[in-house]
mmJSON file of the N, C-alpha and C atoms, coordinates in Angstrom:
{"data_MODEL":{"atom_site":{
"group_PDB":["ATOM","ATOM","ATOM","ATOM","ATOM","ATOM","ATOM","ATOM","ATOM","ATOM","ATOM","ATOM","ATOM","ATOM","ATOM","ATOM","ATOM","ATOM","ATOM","ATOM","ATOM","ATOM","ATOM","ATOM","ATOM","ATOM","ATOM","ATOM","ATOM","ATOM","ATOM","ATOM","ATOM","ATOM","ATOM","ATOM","ATOM","ATOM","ATOM","ATOM","ATOM","ATOM","ATOM","ATOM","ATOM","ATOM","ATOM","ATOM","ATOM","ATOM","ATOM","ATOM","ATOM","ATOM","ATOM","ATOM","ATOM","ATOM","ATOM","ATOM","ATOM","ATOM","ATOM","ATOM","ATOM","ATOM","ATOM","ATOM","ATOM","ATOM","ATOM","ATOM","ATOM","ATOM","ATOM","ATOM","ATOM","ATOM","ATOM","ATOM","ATOM","ATOM","ATOM","ATOM","ATOM","ATOM","ATOM","ATOM","ATOM","ATOM","ATOM","ATOM","ATOM","ATOM","ATOM","ATOM","ATOM","ATOM","ATOM","ATOM","ATOM","ATOM","ATOM","ATOM","ATOM","ATOM","ATOM","ATOM","ATOM","ATOM","ATOM","ATOM","ATOM","ATOM","ATOM","ATOM","ATOM","ATOM","ATOM","ATOM","ATOM","ATOM","ATOM","ATOM","ATOM","ATOM","ATOM","ATOM","ATOM","ATOM","ATOM","ATOM","ATOM","ATOM","ATOM","ATOM","ATOM","ATOM","ATOM","ATOM","ATOM","ATOM","ATOM","ATOM","ATOM","ATOM","ATOM","ATOM","ATOM","ATOM","ATOM","ATOM","ATOM","ATOM","ATOM","ATOM","ATOM","ATOM","ATOM","ATOM","ATOM","ATOM","ATOM","ATOM","ATOM","ATOM","ATOM","ATOM","ATOM","ATOM","ATOM","ATOM","ATOM","ATOM","ATOM","ATOM","ATOM","ATOM","ATOM","ATOM","ATOM","ATOM","ATOM","ATOM","ATOM","ATOM","ATOM","ATOM","ATOM","ATOM","ATOM","ATOM","ATOM","ATOM","ATOM","ATOM","ATOM","ATOM","ATOM","ATOM","ATOM"],
"id":[1,2,3,4,5,6,7,8,9,10,11,12,13,14,15,16,17,18,19,20,21,22,23,24,25,26,27,28,29,30,31,32,33,34,35,36,37,38,39,40,41,42,43,44,45,46,47,48,49,50,51,52,53,54,55,56,57,58,59,60,61,62,63,64,65,66,67,68,69,70,71,72,73,74,75,76,77,78,79,80,81,82,83,84,85,86,87,88,89,90,91,92,93,94,95,96,97,98,99,100,101,102,103,104,105,106,107,108,109,110,111,112,113,114,115,116,117,118,119,120,121,122,123,124,125,126,127,128,129,130,131,132,133,134,135,136,137,138,139,140,141,142,143,144,145,146,147,148,149,150,151,152,153,154,155,156,157,158,159,160,161,162,163,164,165,166,167,168,169,170,171,172,173,174,175,176,177,178,179,180,181,182,183,184,185,186,187,188,189,190,191,192,193,194,195,196,197,198,199,200,201],
"type_symbol":["N","C","C","N","C","C","N","C","C","N","C","C","N","C","C","N","C","C","N","C","C","N","C","C","N","C","C","N","C","C","N","C","C","N","C","C","N","C","C","N","C","C","N","C","C","N","C","C","N","C","C","N","C","C","N","C","C","N","C","C","N","C","C","N","C","C","N","C","C","N","C","C","N","C","C","N","C","C","N","C","C","N","C","C","N","C","C","N","C","C","N","C","C","N","C","C","N","C","C","N","C","C","N","C","C","N","C","C","N","C","C","N","C","C","N","C","C","N","C","C","N","C","C","N","C","C","N","C","C","N","C","C","N","C","C","N","C","C","N","C","C","N","C","C","N","C","C","N","C","C","N","C","C","N","C","C","N","C","C","N","C","C","N","C","C","N","C","C","N","C","C","N","C","C","N","C","C","N","C","C","N","C","C","N","C","C","N","C","C","N","C","C","N","C","C","N","C","C","N","C","C"],
"label_atom_id":["N","CA","C","N","CA","C","N","CA","C","N","CA","C","N","CA","C","N","CA","C","N","CA","C","N","CA","C","N","CA","C","N","CA","C","N","CA","C","N","CA","C","N","CA","C","N","CA","C","N","CA","C","N","CA","C","N","CA","C","N","CA","C","N","CA","C","N","CA","C","N","CA","C","N","CA","C","N","CA","C","N","CA","C","N","CA","C","N","CA","C","N","CA","C","N","CA","C","N","CA","C","N","CA","C","N","CA","C","N","CA","C","N","CA","C","N","CA","C","N","CA","C","N","CA","C","N","CA","C","N","CA","C","N","CA","C","N","CA","C","N","CA","C","N","CA","C","N","CA","C","N","CA","C","N","CA","C","N","CA","C","N","CA","C","N","CA","C","N","CA","C","N","CA","C","N","CA","C","N","CA","C","N","CA","C","N","CA","C","N","CA","C","N","CA","C","N","CA","C","N","CA","C","N","CA","C","N","CA","C","N","CA","C","N","CA","C","N","CA","C","N","CA","C","N","CA","C","N","CA","C","N","CA","C"],
"label_alt_id":[null,null,null,null,null,null,null,null,null,null,null,null,null,null,null,null,null,null,null,null,null,null,null,null,null,null,null,null,null,null,null,null,null,null,null,null,null,null,null,null,null,null,null,null,null,null,null,null,null,null,null,null,null,null,null,null,null,null,null,null,null,null,null,null,null,null,null,null,null,null,null,null,null,null,null,null,null,null,null,null,null,null,null,null,null,null,null,null,null,null,null,null,null,null,null,null,null,null,null,null,null,null,null,null,null,null,null,null,null,null,null,null,null,null,null,null,null,null,null,null,null,null,null,null,null,null,null,null,null,null,null,null,null,null,null,null,null,null,null,null,null,null,null,null,null,null,null,null,null,null,null,null,null,null,null,null,null,null,null,null,null,null,null,null,null,null,null,null,null,null,null,null,null,null,null,null,null,null,null,null,null,null,null,null,null,null,null,null,null,null,null,null,null,null,null,null,null,null,null,null,null],
"label_comp_id":["MET","MET","MET","GLU","GLU","GLU","SER","SER","SER","GLN","GLN","GLN","GLY","GLY","GLY","LYS","LYS","LYS","SER","SER","SER","PRO","PRO","PRO","ASN","ASN","ASN","SER","SER","SER","THR","THR","THR","ILE","ILE","ILE","GLU","GLU","GLU","GLN","GLN","GLN","VAL","VAL","VAL","VAL","VAL","VAL","GLN","GLN","GLN","ARG","ARG","ARG","ILE","ILE","ILE","PHE","PHE","PHE","SER","SER","SER","THR","THR","THR","HIS","HIS","HIS","ARG","ARG","ARG","ILE","ILE","ILE","THR","THR","THR","ARG","ARG","ARG","ALA","ALA","ALA","ASP","ASP","ASP","GLN","GLN","GLN","ARG","ARG","ARG","LEU","LEU","LEU","PHE","PHE","PHE","MET","MET","MET","ALA","ALA","ALA","THR","THR","THR","LEU","LEU","LEU","LEU","LEU","LEU","SER","SER","SER","LYS","LYS","LYS","ASP","ASP","ASP","THR","THR","THR","LEU","LEU","LEU","SER","SER","SER","PRO","PRO","PRO","GLU","GLU","GLU","GLU","GLU","GLU","GLN","GLN","GLN","GLU","GLU","GLU","HIS","HIS","HIS","ILE","ILE","ILE","ASP","ASP","ASP","LYS","LYS","LYS","VAL","VAL","VAL","PHE","PHE","PHE","ASP","ASP","ASP","ALA","ALA","ALA","LEU","LEU","LEU","ARG","ARG","ARG","ARG","ARG","ARG","GLY","GLY","GLY","LEU","LEU","LEU","LEU","LEU","LEU","ARG","ARG","ARG","VAL","VAL","VAL","VAL","VAL","VAL","ASP","ASP","ASP"],
"label_asym_id":["A","A","A","A","A","A","A","A","A","A","A","A","A","A","A","A","A","A","A","A","A","A","A","A","A","A","A","A","A","A","A","A","A","A","A","A","A","A","A","A","A","A","A","A","A","A","A","A","A","A","A","A","A","A","A","A","A","A","A","A","A","A","A","A","A","A","A","A","A","A","A","A","A","A","A","A","A","A","A","A","A","A","A","A","A","A","A","A","A","A","A","A","A","A","A","A","A","A","A","A","A","A","A","A","A","A","A","A","A","A","A","A","A","A","A","A","A","A","A","A","A","A","A","A","A","A","A","A","A","A","A","A","A","A","A","A","A","A","A","A","A","A","A","A","A","A","A","A","A","A","A","A","A","A","A","A","A","A","A","A","A","A","A","A","A","A","A","A","A","A","A","A","A","A","A","A","A","A","A","A","A","A","A","A","A","A","A","A","A","A","A","A","A","A","A","A","A","A","A","A","A"],
"label_entity_id":["1","1","1","1","1","1","1","1","1","1","1","1","1","1","1","1","1","1","1","1","1","1","1","1","1","1","1","1","1","1","1","1","1","1","1","1","1","1","1","1","1","1","1","1","1","1","1","1","1","1","1","1","1","1","1","1","1","1","1","1","1","1","1","1","1","1","1","1","1","1","1","1","1","1","1","1","1","1","1","1","1","1","1","1","1","1","1","1","1","1","1","1","1","1","1","1","1","1","1","1","1","1","1","1","1","1","1","1","1","1","1","1","1","1","1","1","1","1","1","1","1","1","1","1","1","1","1","1","1","1","1","1","1","1","1","1","1","1","1","1","1","1","1","1","1","1","1","1","1","1","1","1","1","1","1","1","1","1","1","1","1","1","1","1","1","1","1","1","1","1","1","1","1","1","1","1","1","1","1","1","1","1","1","1","1","1","1","1","1","1","1","1","1","1","1","1","1","1","1","1","1"],
"label_seq_id":[1,1,1,2,2,2,3,3,3,4,4,4,5,5,5,6,6,6,7,7,7,8,8,8,9,9,9,10,10,10,11,11,11,12,12,12,13,13,13,14,14,14,15,15,15,16,16,16,17,17,17,18,18,18,19,19,19,20,20,20,21,21,21,22,22,22,23,23,23,24,24,24,25,25,25,26,26,26,27,27,27,28,28,28,29,29,29,30,30,30,31,31,31,32,32,32,33,33,33,34,34,34,35,35,35,36,36,36,37,37,37,38,38,38,39,39,39,40,40,40,41,41,41,42,42,42,43,43,43,44,44,44,45,45,45,46,46,46,47,47,47,48,48,48,49,49,49,50,50,50,51,51,51,52,52,52,53,53,53,54,54,54,55,55,55,56,56,56,57,57,57,58,58,58,59,59,59,60,60,60,61,61,61,62,62,62,63,63,63,64,64,64,65,65,65,66,66,66,67,67,67],
"pdbx_PDB_ins_code":[null,null,null,null,null,null,null,null,null,null,null,null,null,null,null,null,null,null,null,null,null,null,null,null,null,null,null,null,null,null,null,null,null,null,null,null,null,null,null,null,null,null,null,null,null,null,null,null,null,null,null,null,null,null,null,null,null,null,null,null,null,null,null,null,null,null,null,null,null,null,null,null,null,null,null,null,null,null,null,null,null,null,null,null,null,null,null,null,null,null,null,null,null,null,null,null,null,null,null,null,null,null,null,null,null,null,null,null,null,null,null,null,null,null,null,null,null,null,null,null,null,null,null,null,null,null,null,null,null,null,null,null,null,null,null,null,null,null,null,null,null,null,null,null,null,null,null,null,null,null,null,null,null,null,null,null,null,null,null,null,null,null,null,null,null,null,null,null,null,null,null,null,null,null,null,null,null,null,null,null,null,null,null,null,null,null,null,null,null,null,null,null,null,null,null,null,null,null,null,null,null],
"Cartn_x":[-2.685,-1.544,-0.996,-0.777,-0.262,1.254,1.738,3.167,3.993,3.358,4.049,5.059,4.567,5.422,6.307,6.284,7.108,6.249,6.878,6.127,5.669,4.544,4.074,5.124,5.88,6.922,7.976,8.357,9.322,8.781,7.51,6.882,6.865,6.483,6.455,7.845,8.836,10.215,10.642,10.305,10.661,9.962,8.697,7.95,8.56,8.884,9.485,10.83,11.641,12.926,12.719,11.744,11.456,10.959,10.078,9.535,10.662,11.57,12.644,13.717,13.855,14.834,14.317,12.99,12.409,11.831,11.684,11.041,9.61,8.963,7.58,6.814,5.544,4.657,3.402,2.961,1.752,0.533,-0.63,-1.88,-1.978,-1.493,-1.51,-0.631,0.525,1.389,0.656,-0.01,-0.752,-1.851,-2.551,-3.605,-3.019,-1.852,-1.193,-0.915,-0.369,-0.056,-1.314,-2.34,-3.586,-4.223,-4.223,-4.783,-3.993,-2.687,-1.848,-2.171,-2.312,-2.627,-3.99,-4.952,-6.323,-6.575,-5.758,-6.034,-5.441,-4.61,-3.933,-4.243,-4.355,-4.528,-3.224,-2.115,-0.809,0.15,1.003,2.047,3.347,4.216,5.545,6.248,7.219,7.953,8.564,9.03,9.633,8.59,7.411,6.345,5.934,5.746,5.341,6.399,7.66,8.749,8.783,8.633,8.642,7.484,6.302,5.118,5.207,5.648,5.816,6.807,7.876,8.908,8.323,7.498,6.885,5.911,5.025,4.044,4.712,5.797,6.541,7.139,7.705,8.279,7.193,6.01,4.891,4.518,4.396,4.043,5.084,6.338,7.423,7.62,6.866,6.971,8.158,8.716,9.888,9.543,8.268,7.813,6.744,6.718,5.683,4.67,3.397,2.356,2.064,2.119,1.835,0.783,0.104,-0.915,-0.329],
"Cartn_y":[1.786,1.017,0.178,-1.062,-1.966,-1.787,-1.659,-1.385,-2.646,-3.804,-5.088,-5.134,-4.773,-4.889,-3.697,-2.723,-1.538,-0.449,0.427,1.529,2.474,3.181,4.133,5.185,5.624,6.623,6.077,4.82,4.189,4.138,3.784,3.727,5.105,6.114,7.479,7.903,7.602,7.968,7.296,6.031,5.312,5.914,6.255,6.856,8.21,9.005,10.319,10.171,9.207,8.98,8.624,7.766,7.389,8.591,9.381,10.56,11.502,11.781,12.725,12.122,10.82,10.224,10.216,10.134,10.107,11.458,12.363,13.669,13.511,12.433,12.157,11.692,12.078,11.617,11.068,9.929,9.322,9.777,9.573,9.865,8.992,7.759,6.867,7.427,8.002,8.634,9.792,10.602,11.732,11.25,10.188,9.638,9.117,8.479,7.991,9.148,10.242,11.386,12.012,12.168,12.765,11.864,10.566,9.636,9.711,9.824,9.935,11.219,12.308,13.584,13.552,12.9,12.894,11.829,10.794,9.672,9.833,10.808,10.963,12.334,12.348,13.632,14.423,13.724,14.38,13.506,14.149,13.451,13.585,12.614,12.763,13.891,14.521,15.587,15.099,13.845,13.297,13.136,12.607,12.449,13.804,14.772,16.106,16.72,16.559,17.113,16.492,15.168,14.476,14.939,14.988,15.37,16.831,17.704,19.123,19.302,18.538,18.625,18.277,17.235,16.828,17.89,18.359,19.346,20.661,21.03,22.228,22.056,20.885,20.623,20.638,20.146,20.193,21.641,22.456,23.872,24.6,24.226,24.888,24.317,23.3,22.724,21.811,21.296,20.434,18.977,18.624,17.245,17.219,16.116,15.898,14.904,15.207,14.278,13.338,12.032,11.009,10.065,9.368,8.399,7.058],
"Cartn_z":[6.718,6.223,7.365,7.143,8.166,8.273,9.492,9.668,9.817,9.839,9.913,11.046,12.268,13.433,13.704,12.853,13.064,13.678,14.42,15.012,13.91,14.126,13.12,12.796,13.804,13.563,12.612,12.775,11.889,10.465,10.331,9.012,8.367,9.119,8.589,8.151,8.963,8.612,7.309,7.135,5.907,4.69,4.842,3.737,3.373,4.376,4.126,3.409,3.827,3.157,1.687,1.404,0.017,-0.785,-0.177,-0.858,-1.267,-0.355,-0.671,-1.574,-1.567,-2.48,-3.917,-4.079,-5.431,-5.854,-4.901,-5.126,-5.607,-5.182,-5.549,-4.324,-4.275,-3.209,-3.864,-3.413,-3.978,-3.184,-3.783,-3.078,-1.824,-1.908,-0.745,0.375,0.024,1.028,1.696,0.887,1.431,2.374,1.984,2.849,4.161,4.106,5.317,6.271,5.743,6.591,7.17,6.345,6.835,7.892,7.666,8.648,9.956,9.852,11.049,11.801,11.065,11.706,12.376,11.747,12.259,13.317,13.364,14.252,15.644,15.842,17.127,17.721,19.045,19.719,19.664,19.845,19.773,18.975,18.237,17.486,18.248,18.062,18.648,17.896,18.524,17.824,16.505,16.479,15.26,14.154,14.521,13.527,12.96,13.842,13.396,12.487,12.836,12.029,10.627,10.568,9.275,8.393,8.965,8.191,7.769,8.657,8.314,7.174,7.206,6.164,4.791,4.752,3.478,2.992,3.87,3.44,3.043,3.699,3.303,1.907,1.651,0.319,-0.752,-0.427,-1.371,-1.682,-0.644,-0.839,-1.681,-1.514,-2.244,-3.651,-3.998,-5.338,-5.517,-4.434,-4.522,-4.747,-4.566,-4.755,-5.827,-6.553,-7.547,-6.994,-7.146,-6.702,-7.852,-7.561,-8.563,-8.004,-8.909,-8.467,-8.173],
"occupancy":[1.0,1.0,1.0,1.0,1.0,1.0,1.0,1.0,1.0,1.0,1.0,1.0,1.0,1.0,1.0,1.0,1.0,1.0,1.0,1.0,1.0,1.0,1.0,1.0,1.0,1.0,1.0,1.0,1.0,1.0,1.0,1.0,1.0,1.0,1.0,1.0,1.0,1.0,1.0,1.0,1.0,1.0,1.0,1.0,1.0,1.0,1.0,1.0,1.0,1.0,1.0,1.0,1.0,1.0,1.0,1.0,1.0,1.0,1.0,1.0,1.0,1.0,1.0,1.0,1.0,1.0,1.0,1.0,1.0,1.0,1.0,1.0,1.0,1.0,1.0,1.0,1.0,1.0,1.0,1.0,1.0,1.0,1.0,1.0,1.0,1.0,1.0,1.0,1.0,1.0,1.0,1.0,1.0,1.0,1.0,1.0,1.0,1.0,1.0,1.0,1.0,1.0,1.0,1.0,1.0,1.0,1.0,1.0,1.0,1.0,1.0,1.0,1.0,1.0,1.0,1.0,1.0,1.0,1.0,1.0,1.0,1.0,1.0,1.0,1.0,1.0,1.0,1.0,1.0,1.0,1.0,1.0,1.0,1.0,1.0,1.0,1.0,1.0,1.0,1.0,1.0,1.0,1.0,1.0,1.0,1.0,1.0,1.0,1.0,1.0,1.0,1.0,1.0,1.0,1.0,1.0,1.0,1.0,1.0,1.0,1.0,1.0,1.0,1.0,1.0,1.0,1.0,1.0,1.0,1.0,1.0,1.0,1.0,1.0,1.0,1.0,1.0,1.0,1.0,1.0,1.0,1.0,1.0,1.0,1.0,1.0,1.0,1.0,1.0,1.0,1.0,1.0,1.0,1.0,1.0,1.0,1.0,1.0,1.0,1.0,1.0],
"B_iso_or_equiv":[0.0,0.0,0.0,0.0,0.0,0.0,0.0,0.0,0.0,0.0,0.0,0.0,0.0,0.0,0.0,0.0,0.0,0.0,0.0,0.0,0.0,0.0,0.0,0.0,0.0,0.0,0.0,0.0,0.0,0.0,0.0,0.0,0.0,0.0,0.0,0.0,0.0,0.0,0.0,0.0,0.0,0.0,0.0,0.0,0.0,0.0,0.0,0.0,0.0,0.0,0.0,0.0,0.0,0.0,0.0,0.0,0.0,0.0,0.0,0.0,0.0,0.0,0.0,0.0,0.0,0.0,0.0,0.0,0.0,0.0,0.0,0.0,0.0,0.0,0.0,0.0,0.0,0.0,0.0,0.0,0.0,0.0,0.0,0.0,0.0,0.0,0.0,0.0,0.0,0.0,0.0,0.0,0.0,0.0,0.0,0.0,0.0,0.0,0.0,0.0,0.0,0.0,0.0,0.0,0.0,0.0,0.0,0.0,0.0,0.0,0.0,0.0,0.0,0.0,0.0,0.0,0.0,0.0,0.0,0.0,0.0,0.0,0.0,0.0,0.0,0.0,0.0,0.0,0.0,0.0,0.0,0.0,0.0,0.0,0.0,0.0,0.0,0.0,0.0,0.0,0.0,0.0,0.0,0.0,0.0,0.0,0.0,0.0,0.0,0.0,0.0,0.0,0.0,0.0,0.0,0.0,0.0,0.0,0.0,0.0,0.0,0.0,0.0,0.0,0.0,0.0,0.0,0.0,0.0,0.0,0.0,0.0,0.0,0.0,0.0,0.0,0.0,0.0,0.0,0.0,0.0,0.0,0.0,0.0,0.0,0.0,0.0,0.0,0.0,0.0,0.0,0.0,0.0,0.0,0.0,0.0,0.0,0.0,0.0,0.0,0.0],
"pdbx_formal_charge":[null,null,null,null,null,null,null,null,null,null,null,null,null,null,null,null,null,null,null,null,null,null,null,null,null,null,null,null,null,null,null,null,null,null,null,null,null,null,null,null,null,null,null,null,null,null,null,null,null,null,null,null,null,null,null,null,null,null,null,null,null,null,null,null,null,null,null,null,null,null,null,null,null,null,null,null,null,null,null,null,null,null,null,null,null,null,null,null,null,null,null,null,null,null,null,null,null,null,null,null,null,null,null,null,null,null,null,null,null,null,null,null,null,null,null,null,null,null,null,null,null,null,null,null,null,null,null,null,null,null,null,null,null,null,null,null,null,null,null,null,null,null,null,null,null,null,null,null,null,null,null,null,null,null,null,null,null,null,null,null,null,null,null,null,null,null,null,null,null,null,null,null,null,null,null,null,null,null,null,null,null,null,null,null,null,null,null,null,null,null,null,null,null,null,null,null,null,null,null,null,null],
"auth_seq_id":[1,1,1,2,2,2,3,3,3,4,4,4,5,5,5,6,6,6,7,7,7,8,8,8,9,9,9,10,10,10,11,11,11,12,12,12,13,13,13,14,14,14,15,15,15,16,16,16,17,17,17,18,18,18,19,19,19,20,20,20,21,21,21,22,22,22,23,23,23,24,24,24,25,25,25,26,26,26,27,27,27,28,28,28,29,29,29,30,30,30,31,31,31,32,32,32,33,33,33,34,34,34,35,35,35,36,36,36,37,37,37,38,38,38,39,39,39,40,40,40,41,41,41,42,42,42,43,43,43,44,44,44,45,45,45,46,46,46,47,47,47,48,48,48,49,49,49,50,50,50,51,51,51,52,52,52,53,53,53,54,54,54,55,55,55,56,56,56,57,57,57,58,58,58,59,59,59,60,60,60,61,61,61,62,62,62,63,63,63,64,64,64,65,65,65,66,66,66,67,67,67],
"auth_comp_id":["MET","MET","MET","GLU","GLU","GLU","SER","SER","SER","GLN","GLN","GLN","GLY","GLY","GLY","LYS","LYS","LYS","SER","SER","SER","PRO","PRO","PRO","ASN","ASN","ASN","SER","SER","SER","THR","THR","THR","ILE","ILE","ILE","GLU","GLU","GLU","GLN","GLN","GLN","VAL","VAL","VAL","VAL","VAL","VAL","GLN","GLN","GLN","ARG","ARG","ARG","ILE","ILE","ILE","PHE","PHE","PHE","SER","SER","SER","THR","THR","THR","HIS","HIS","HIS","ARG","ARG","ARG","ILE","ILE","ILE","THR","THR","THR","ARG","ARG","ARG","ALA","ALA","ALA","ASP","ASP","ASP","GLN","GLN","GLN","ARG","ARG","ARG","LEU","LEU","LEU","PHE","PHE","PHE","MET","MET","MET","ALA","ALA","ALA","THR","THR","THR","LEU","LEU","LEU","LEU","LEU","LEU","SER","SER","SER","LYS","LYS","LYS","ASP","ASP","ASP","THR","THR","THR","LEU","LEU","LEU","SER","SER","SER","PRO","PRO","PRO","GLU","GLU","GLU","GLU","GLU","GLU","GLN","GLN","GLN","GLU","GLU","GLU","HIS","HIS","HIS","ILE","ILE","ILE","ASP","ASP","ASP","LYS","LYS","LYS","VAL","VAL","VAL","PHE","PHE","PHE","ASP","ASP","ASP","ALA","ALA","ALA","LEU","LEU","LEU","ARG","ARG","ARG","ARG","ARG","ARG","GLY","GLY","GLY","LEU","LEU","LEU","LEU","LEU","LEU","ARG","ARG","ARG","VAL","VAL","VAL","VAL","VAL","VAL","ASP","ASP","ASP"],
"auth_asym_id":["A","A","A","A","A","A","A","A","A","A","A","A","A","A","A","A","A","A","A","A","A","A","A","A","A","A","A","A","A","A","A","A","A","A","A","A","A","A","A","A","A","A","A","A","A","A","A","A","A","A","A","A","A","A","A","A","A","A","A","A","A","A","A","A","A","A","A","A","A","A","A","A","A","A","A","A","A","A","A","A","A","A","A","A","A","A","A","A","A","A","A","A","A","A","A","A","A","A","A","A","A","A","A","A","A","A","A","A","A","A","A","A","A","A","A","A","A","A","A","A","A","A","A","A","A","A","A","A","A","A","A","A","A","A","A","A","A","A","A","A","A","A","A","A","A","A","A","A","A","A","A","A","A","A","A","A","A","A","A","A","A","A","A","A","A","A","A","A","A","A","A","A","A","A","A","A","A","A","A","A","A","A","A","A","A","A","A","A","A","A","A","A","A","A","A","A","A","A","A","A","A"],
"auth_atom_id":["N","CA","C","N","CA","C","N","CA","C","N","CA","C","N","CA","C","N","CA","C","N","CA","C","N","CA","C","N","CA","C","N","CA","C","N","CA","C","N","CA","C","N","CA","C","N","CA","C","N","CA","C","N","CA","C","N","CA","C","N","CA","C","N","CA","C","N","CA","C","N","CA","C","N","CA","C","N","CA","C","N","CA","C","N","CA","C","N","CA","C","N","CA","C","N","CA","C","N","CA","C","N","CA","C","N","CA","C","N","CA","C","N","CA","C","N","CA","C","N","CA","C","N","CA","C","N","CA","C","N","CA","C","N","CA","C","N","CA","C","N","CA","C","N","CA","C","N","CA","C","N","CA","C","N","CA","C","N","CA","C","N","CA","C","N","CA","C","N","CA","C","N","CA","C","N","CA","C","N","CA","C","N","CA","C","N","CA","C","N","CA","C","N","CA","C","N","CA","C","N","CA","C","N","CA","C","N","CA","C","N","CA","C","N","CA","C","N","CA","C","N","CA","C","N","CA","C","N","CA","C","N","CA","C"],
"pdbx_PDB_model_num":[1,1,1,1,1,1,1,1,1,1,1,1,1,1,1,1,1,1,1,1,1,1,1,1,1,1,1,1,1,1,1,1,1,1,1,1,1,1,1,1,1,1,1,1,1,1,1,1,1,1,1,1,1,1,1,1,1,1,1,1,1,1,1,1,1,1,1,1,1,1,1,1,1,1,1,1,1,1,1,1,1,1,1,1,1,1,1,1,1,1,1,1,1,1,1,1,1,1,1,1,1,1,1,1,1,1,1,1,1,1,1,1,1,1,1,1,1,1,1,1,1,1,1,1,1,1,1,1,1,1,1,1,1,1,1,1,1,1,1,1,1,1,1,1,1,1,1,1,1,1,1,1,1,1,1,1,1,1,1,1,1,1,1,1,1,1,1,1,1,1,1,1,1,1,1,1,1,1,1,1,1,1,1,1,1,1,1,1,1,1,1,1,1,1,1,1,1,1,1,1,1]
}}}
């Protein structure tokens, strides 16, 4: 996903805010997170916290996966 001049952390934060405001996560959002996790040797603490929060909410059934 192209960040259009924004840092990846900023993009992740925006996606996470949208996910929690709608209580929905798209397959594209999931792919973004997986690509972020796989593309870096280390994540910033903020990136890791945001991604962990989403995956925890998914495990707890608080988010709906939509296409």
